[in-house]
C-alpha positions in Angstrom: -18.1 -83.8 -101.6 -16.9 -83.6 -105.2 -18.3 -83.9 -108.7 -17.4 -87.5 -109.2 -19.1 -88.5 -106.0 -22.3 -86.5 -106.9 -22.3 -88.2 -110.4 -22.4 -91.6 -108.6 -25.2 -90.4 -106.4 -27.2 -89.2 -109.5 -26.6 -92.5 -111.2 -27.8 -94.5 -108.2 -30.7 -92.3 -107.1 -32.5 -91.3 -110.4 -34.5 -93.9 -112.3 -37.2 -93.7 -114.9 -40.5 -95.3 -113.8 -44.0 -95.7 -115.1 -46.6 -95.7 -112.4 -45.9 -96.2 -108.7 -42.4 -97.7 -108.1 -43.7 -100.4 -105.8 -46.3 -101.7 -108.3 -43.6 -101.4 -111.0 -41.3 -103.8 -109.2 -44.2 -106.4 -109.2 -44.6 -106.1 -113.0 -40.8 -106.1 -113.4 -40.3 -109.4 -111.6 -43.1 -111.1 -113.5 -41.7 -109.8 -116.7 -38.4 -111.5 -115.9 -40.0 -114.8 -115.2 -42.2 -114.7 -118.3 -39.1 -113.9 -120.4 -37.2 -116.9 -119.0 -40.2 -119.1 -119.7 -41.2 -117.3 -122.9 -41.9 -120.5 -124.9 -44.0 -122.0 -122.1 -47.6 -121.7 -120.9 -47.6 -120.5 -117.3 -50.1 -122.0 -114.9 -48.9 -121.0 -111.4 -47.4 -118.0 -109.7 -46.3 -117.7 -106.1 -45.2 -114.2 -105.0 -43.7 -113.5 -101.5 -43.2 -109.9 -100.5 -41.8 -108.1 -97.5 -44.6 -106.4 -95.4 -43.3 -103.0 -96.4 -43.4 -103.7 -100.1 -46.8 -105.2 -99.9 -48.2 -102.2 -98.0 -46.9 -99.8 -100.7 -48.2 -101.7 -103.7 -51.5 -103.3 -102.8 -53.7 -100.2 -103.2 -52.1 -98.3 -106.1 -53.3 -98.2 -109.7 -51.7 -100.5 -112.2 -50.6 -98.4 -115.2 -52.9 -98.8 -118.2 -55.6 -100.4 -116.0 -56.2 -97.6 -113.6 -57.2 -99.9 -110.8 -55.3 -101.7 -108.1 -54.5 -105.4 -108.0 -51.2 -107.2 -107.5 -52.5 -110.1 -109.6 -53.3 -107.6 -112.4 -49.7 -106.2 -112.2 -48.3 -109.8 -112.4 -50.4 -110.6 -115.4 -49.5 -107.4 -117.2 -45.8 -108.1 -116.6 -46.2 -111.6 -118.1 -47.9 -110.2 -121.2 -45.2 -107.6 -121.7 -42.2 -109.9 -121.3 -39.7 -107.0 -121.4 -37.4 -107.1 -118.3 -34.9 -104.7 -120.0 -37.4 -101.9 -119.2 -37.0 -102.6 -115.5 -39.2 -100.3 -113.5 -40.5 -98.8 -116.7 -41.9 -102.2 -117.7 -45.4 -100.8 -118.1 -44.3 -98.1 -120.5 -45.4 -100.1 -123.6 -48.7 -101.3 -122.4 -51.6 -101.1 -124.9 -55.3 -101.7 -124.7 -54.7 -105.0 -126.4 -52.5 -106.1 -123.4 -55.1 -105.0 -120.8 -57.9 -106.8 -122.6 -56.0 -110.1 -122.2 -55.4 -109.8 -118.5 -58.6 -111.5 -117.2 -58.3 -114.4 -119.6 -54.7 -114.9 -118.6 -55.6 -114.9 -114.9 -58.3 -117.5 -115.4 -55.6 -120.0 -116.5 -53.1 -119.1 -113.8 -53.2 -120.0 -110.1 -51.9 -117.0 -108.2 -50.7 -117.0 -104.5 -49.6 -113.7 -102.9 -48.2 -113.6 -99.4 -46.1 -111.2 -97.3 -44.1 -111.3 -94.2 -41.6 -109.3 -92.1 -37.9 -109.8 -92.9 -35.4 -108.9 -90.2 -32.5 -108.1 -92.6 -34.3 -106.0 -95.3 -37.5 -104.0 -95.8 -37.6 -104.7 -99.6 -37.9 -108.3 -100.6 -39.7 -110.0 -103.4 -39.5 -113.6 -104.5 -41.4 -114.9 -107.5 -41.8 -118.6 -108.3 -43.4 -119.2 -111.7 -44.3 -122.7 -113.0 -45.3 -123.8 -116.5 -47.8 -126.4 -117.5 -45.0 -128.9 -118.3 -43.2 -128.4 -115.0 -40.5 -125.9 -115.8 -39.9 -123.4 -113.0 -38.2 -120.0 -112.6 -37.4 -118.4 -109.2 -36.4 -114.7 -109.0 -35.4 -112.7 -106.0 -35.2 -108.9 -105.7 -34.1 -107.3 -102.5 -32.8 -104.1 -100.9 -33.4 -101.9 -104.0 -36.3 -102.0 -106.4 -34.1 -103.0 -109.4 -31.6 -105.2 -107.6 -32.2 -108.7 -109.0 -29.9 -110.9 -106.8 -30.7 -114.3 -108.3 -32.6 -116.1 -111.1 -33.0 -119.8 -111.1 -34.5 -122.0 -113.8 -35.4 -125.5 -112.8 -33.3 -125.1 -109.6 -30.1 -123.9 -111.4 -28.7 -120.3 -111.6 -28.7 -118.9 -115.0 -25.1 -118.0 -115.6 -25.9 -115.2 -118.0 -28.1 -113.5 -115.5 -26.3 -114.1 -112.2 -26.1 -110.8 -110.4 -22.9 -109.3 -109.0 -24.4 -105.8 -109.3 -25.2 -105.3 -105.6 -21.8 -103.9 -105.0 -22.3 -101.3 -107.7 -25.9 -100.5 -106.7 -25.4 -100.1 -103.0 -24.9 -96.4 -102.0 -21.3 -96.7 -100.9 -20.9 -93.0 -100.4 -22.9 -91.3 -97.6 -23.4 -87.6 -97.4 -21.8 -86.7 -94.1 -23.5 -83.4 -93.3 -25.6 -80.7 -94.9 -22.8 -78.1 -95.0 -21.0 -80.4 -97.6 -24.1 -80.1 -99.9 -24.1 -76.3 -99.6 -20.3 -76.1 -100.3 -20.6 -78.3 -103.4 -23.5 -76.3 -104.8 -21.5 -73.1 -104.4 -18.7 -74.6 -106.5 -21.0 -75.0 -109.5 -18.9 -77.9 -110.7 -21.7 -79.4 -112.6 -19.8 -80.8 -115.7 -21.6 -84.0 -116.8 -24.9 -83.2 -115.0 -26.8 -82.4 -118.2 -29.0 -85.5 -117.9 -30.1 -84.4 -114.4 -31.0 -80.9 -115.7 -32.9 -82.4 -118.7 -34.8 -84.8 -116.5 -35.9 -81.9 -114.2 -37.1 -79.9 -117.2 -39.0 -82.9 -118.5 -40.6 -83.5 -115.2 -41.7 -79.9 -115.0 -43.0 -79.7 -118.5 -45.0 -82.9 -118.1 -46.6 -81.3 -115.1 -47.4 -78.2 -117.1 -48.9 -80.2 -119.9 -51.1 -82.1 -117.5 -52.3 -78.9 -115.9 -53.1 -77.5 -119.4 -55.0 -80.7 -120.3 -57.2 -80.3 -117.3 -57.7 -76.6 -117.9 -56.2 -75.6 -114.6 -54.9 -72.0 -114.3 -52.0 -72.9 -112.1 -49.1 -72.2 -114.5 -46.3 -69.9 -113.5 -47.6 -67.3 -116.0 -51.0 -67.3 -114.3 -49.6 -65.9 -111.1 -50.3 -62.1 -111.0 -47.0 -60.2 -110.8 -47.9 -58.5 -107.6 -48.7 -61.9 -106.0 -45.4 -63.8 -106.7 -44.1 -62.9 -103.2 -47.3 -64.1 -101.5 -46.0 -67.4 -100.1 -49.5 -68.9 -99.7 -50.4 -68.3 -103.4 -47.0 -69.5 -104.5 -47.3 -72.6 -102.4 -50.8 -73.3 -103.8 -49.4 -73.2 -107.4 -46.5 -75.4 -106.5 -48.9 -77.9 -104.9 -50.9 -78.1 -108.1 -47.8 -78.9 -110.1 -46.8 -81.7 -107.8 -50.2 -83.0 -107.1 -51.3 -83.5 -110.7 -48.2 -85.5 -111.7 -48.4 -87.6 -108.6 -52.1 -88.2 -109.0 -51.6 -89.5 -112.6 -49.1 -92.1 -111.5 -50.9 -93.2 -108.4 -54.2 -93.7 -110.4 -52.3 -95.9 -113.0 -52.1 -93.5 -116.0 -49.2 -94.1 -118.4 -47.2 -91.2 -117.2 -43.4 -91.0 -117.1 -41.8 -90.0 -113.9 -38.1 -90.0 -112.8 -37.9 -91.3 -109.3 -35.4 -90.0 -106.7 -34.0 -92.2 -104.0 -36.4 -95.0 -104.8 -39.6 -92.9 -104.9 -41.4 -91.6 -108.0 -43.4 -89.1 -105.9 -40.1 -87.9 -104.4 -38.7 -87.4 -107.9 -41.8 -85.3 -108.7 -41.4 -83.1 -105.6 -37.6 -82.9 -105.8 -37.2 -82.0 -109.5 -40.3 -79.9 -110.2 -39.8 -77.5 -107.3 -36.5 -75.9 -108.4 -37.6 -75.5 -112.0 -41.0 -74.1 -110.9 -39.2 -71.5 -108.7 -36.8 -70.6 -111.4 -39.7 -70.1 -113.8 -41.7 -68.0 -111.5 -38.9 -65.7 -110.5 -37.2 -65.7 -113.9 -33.9 -66.9 -112.4 -30.7 -67.3 -114.4 -29.8 -70.7 -115.9 -26.9 -70.9 -113.5 -29.2 -70.4 -110.5 -31.7 -72.9 -111.8 -28.9 -75.6 -112.1 -27.8 -74.8 -108.6 -31.3 -75.2 -107.2 -31.8 -78.5 -109.1 -28.5 -79.9 -107.6 -29.4 -78.5 -104.2 -32.9 -80.1 -104.2 -31.6 -83.5 -105.4 -28.8 -83.7 -102.8 -31.1 -82.5 -100.0 -33.7 -85.2 -100.8 -31.0 -87.9 -101.0 -29.5 -86.7 -97.7 -32.8 -87.0 -95.9 -33.7 -90.3 -97.4 -30.3 -91.9 -96.8 -31.1 -92.0 -93.1 -34.3 -93.9 -93.7 -35.0 -97.4 -95.0 -35.8 -97.7 -98.8 -39.5 -98.5 -97.8 -40.3 -96.4 -94.8 -42.7 -96.5 -91.8 -42.8 -92.7 -91.9 -43.4 -90.8 -95.1 -39.8 -90.4 -96.3 -41.1 -88.9 -99.5 -42.9 -86.1 -97.7 -40.0 -85.4 -95.3 -37.5 -85.2 -98.2 -39.8 -83.1 -100.4 -40.6 -80.7 -97.7 -36.9 -80.3 -96.7 -35.7 -79.9 -100.2 -38.4 -77.3 -101.0 -37.5 -75.3 -97.9 -33.9 -75.4 -98.9 -34.5 -74.4 -102.5 -36.8 -71.4 -101.7 -34.4 -70.2 -99.0 -31.4 -70.4 -101.3 -33.3 -68.8 -104.2 -34.2 -65.9 -101.9 -30.6 -65.3 -100.9 -30.8 -67.0 -97.5 -27.7 -68.2 -95.8 -26.6 -71.8 -95.0 -28.0 -71.3 -91.5 -31.3 -70.0 -92.8 -31.6 -73.1 -95.0 -30.9 -75.4 -92.0 -33.4 -73.5 -89.9 -36.1 -73.7 -92.7 -35.6 -77.5 -93.0 -35.6 -77.9 -89.3 -38.8 -75.9 -88.9 -40.5 -78.0 -91.6 -39.4 -81.3 -89.9 -40.5 -80.0 -86.5 -44.1 -79.8 -87.7 -44.1 -82.9 -90.0 -42.0 -85.6 -88.3 -45.1 -87.6 -87.6 -46.1 -88.2 -91.3 -47.0 -91.9 -91.3 -46.9 -94.1 -94.4 -50.1 -96.1 -94.5 -49.4 -97.6 -97.9 -49.0 -96.1 -101.4 -52.3 -94.8 -102.7 -54.0 -91.7 -104.0 -53.6 -89.8 -100.7 -49.8 -89.9 -101.2 -50.5 -87.3 -103.9 -51.6 -84.9 -101.2 -48.9 -85.8 -98.7 -46.1 -85.0 -101.1 -47.8 -81.8 -102.4 -48.8 -80.6 -98.9 -45.2 -81.3 -97.9 -43.9 -79.0 -100.6 -46.4 -76.3 -99.5 -45.3 -76.5 -95.9 -41.6 -76.5 -97.0 -42.2 -73.1 -98.7 -44.1 -71.7 -95.8 -41.4 -72.8 -93.3 -38.7 -71.1 -95.4 -40.7 -67.9 -95.6 -41.3 -67.9 -91.8 -37.5 -68.3 -91.2 -36.6 -65.6 -93.8 -39.1 -63.2 -92.2 -37.7 -64.1 -88.7 -41.2 -65.2 -87.6 -40.2 -68.7 -86.3 -37.4 -71.1 -85.8 -36.9 -74.6 -84.3 -36.2 -74.4 -80.6 -34.3 -77.7 -80.4 -36.7 -79.5 -78.1 -38.1 -83.0 -78.8 -36.9 -84.9 -81.9 -35.7 -81.8 -83.6 -32.4 -80.5 -82.5 -30.7 -77.2 -83.2 -28.3 -79.1 -85.3 -30.1 -80.1 -88.5 -27.8 -83.1 -89.1 -28.8 -84.5 -85.7 -32.5 -83.9 -86.5 -32.2 -85.9 -89.7 -30.4 -88.7 -87.8 -33.2 -88.7 -85.3 -35.7 -89.0 -88.1 -33.8 -92.1 -89.3 -33.7 -93.6 -85.9 -37.4 -93.0 -85.4 -38.2 -94.6 -88.7 -35.7 -97.5 -88.7 -35.6 -98.5 -85.0 -38.2 -97.0 -82.8 -41.1 -97.6 -85.2 -39.6 -100.7 -86.8 -42.6 -102.9 -85.8 -45.2 -100.4 -86.8 -45.7 -101.8 -90.3 -47.4 -104.9 -89.1 -50.0 -102.8 -87.2 -50.5 -100.5 -90.1 -51.0 -103.4 -92.5 -53.6 -104.9 -90.1 -55.4 -101.5 -90.1 -55.5 -101.1 -93.9 
């Protein structure tokens, strides 16, 4: 692994979002359609989604509205008409926009359906029709921002035809965890300033949210003699992650930088290393190493899992990256880091994704807590993974097993989950 490769991973795997990513893509596709038909009055919308995307968007709050509703997200996307914002399309929403939603929906016939696709877990097709018969059809698939086609009145728009899939697909795959460790040790981080700035922004946003809610969970609130108490430390980290995740899941206008397709994963991945650096007053050099380590660890775990997962990929990646960061910050070896991640996964492999909603806030924050505790147990020689079951002694094989469980063994589980929710 070299710096150029990591730069590509950063470019592909970090994206600014407003609200839950899955509801953001609904607003995004509607915004594209409304912009193409911007001089027309829209009277009909048909939205077809993959089961997995439907499951993760149907119950989350729409930014600015603070309640769920796929039709509400579609209407808001139409009102905003700003596809250049992509997954941050809701960033500019105002009270004036939200006040118009119900009136707009009274004039539009909306049909929303979902189905299982055999060749992808992320599919969205929007067909929008105007009162005078003009139509636009947009397809997004495989990645949240990957618009593969736009048709107006049955013809592709030449200026918006998409050959970007080749650029957006993650062509490079992290081969093993040791390569991550070796790269972090080189400290060859030239050109990574944006990553470091985003991590600081994510952390400061969380701190400001805690201050606004008068919660005494800031790093300076931890008594000096309690900073080595892993249970107190994990509780403070939990609050930092939970409050940011809660704001986006409820539908507040709250900027989050997603990692590997997940806003909550971006919160867990980027807040943790800055929080640890702040608590332990680590050097700027060590903070940067922890940020890169956390980012690459999360990408490594998620690369084995589908973009939209049956299991809680966000939780698995957050817990693993937290375990790795704390172990490294405390002077642990590469083997200690692997053991800490393995111990975390051995207790959490069964996290099931039952749709994006408020409880995801607790899943990702609890995962971070458990990651810290797993690391502490390994560093104190209190526990380790015994290599039985899905977790093997080799961490790389454990993560491959996680991917196989998610992508193959539980492939049909989404249909049952959707019927339950």
